[in-house]
C-alpha positions, 0 to 999 in steps of 0.5 A, a space after each residue: 502775857 501773849 505775844 505774836 511772832 511779828 511783834 516780838 521781832 518788832 521789839 527785837 529790832 527796836 532794842 537793836 536800834 536803841 544799842 546802835 544809837 547808844 553806841 554812836 552817842 557822845 557818851 554811851 552809857 555802857 550799863 544801859 548798852 549791857 542791859 539791852 544786849 541782855 534783852 536782845 539775847 533773851 529774845 533770840 533764845 525765846 524765838 528759837 524755843 517758841 513755837 508760834 505757828 498761827 497762834 500767839 505764844 504765852 510769855 512765862 514768869 522766866 521771860 521777865 525781861 521780855 515782859 517788862 520791855 514789851 509793856 514799854 514797847 506797847 505803851 510807847 505809841 510814837 510812831 517810828 519814822 524812816 529818817 532818810 525819807 523824813 530828812 528829805 521831806 524836811 529839806 524839801 520844806 526848807 528849800 521852799 522857805 528859802 525861796 520865799 525868804 529870797 523873794 521877800 528880801 528882793 521886795 524890800 531891797 528898794 524900800 525907803 525905810 532903810 533902818 527897818 529893812 536893815 533890821 528885818 534883813 539882818 533876822 531873815 539872814 540869820 533865820 536863812 543860815 539855820 533853815 539852810 542847814 535843814 536844806 542840805 539834809 537832802 544830801 547828807 549820808 546816813 552817818 551824818 543823819 545818824 549824828 542828827 538822831 544821836 547828838 545836839 548839833 549846835 547853832 553856832 555862827 561858825 558852823 552856819 558860816 561853813 554851811 553857807 560857804 558850801 553853796 551860793 545862792 542864785 542871788 549871790 551867784 547873779 551878783 557874782 556874774 554881774 560883776 564879772 561883766 564890769 571886769 570883776 575885782 582888780 588884780 593886786 598888781 593893779 591895785 598896787 600900781 594905782 597906790 603907787 601913782 597916787 603917791 607919785 601925784 601927792 609928792 609933786 603937788 607937795 614939792 609944787 607947793 613948797 617951791 611956790 
């Protein structure tokens, strides 16, 4: 089996990425990490000893680890992607979907089919929270993107709630502004004053009724 310098360098990069992924995983496989480190060392020694020039180099039986890894590397036709670029593209697509959901929810707000629309809206809201997690990938750092690569991120209600709390949609912001123009939510003191006044009125009515 022959190999070109460019290919074996790509193989080594792939091995080093795999080691990094395993080390960042929740339960690192120490045996697999050890085997990959051995392979990485073998490749480094091979690169030091080989004389590539412009021609491929023949692998020897003593390069058994490299040969086995190379066979798997060549048979794996999956294209490796740039995670940061891919995350930004996924986030852009997610934002478009969120915009469509917002538009659709506005269309069904005034519908006479209240129960049907309520069922529909509940499912759109559920989908919205999950898709919004993808939209936030645009702003994620490299460390968090690594977590997406190496761990299963749970789709829990609490997690979705935390993410939804990070930003407001335009619709929520508009509702908040409209409420502010009306004076906003009454303060606690105002609410307590109103309750006290209501109690006094009730007491007076009760006393009046008894005297009659």
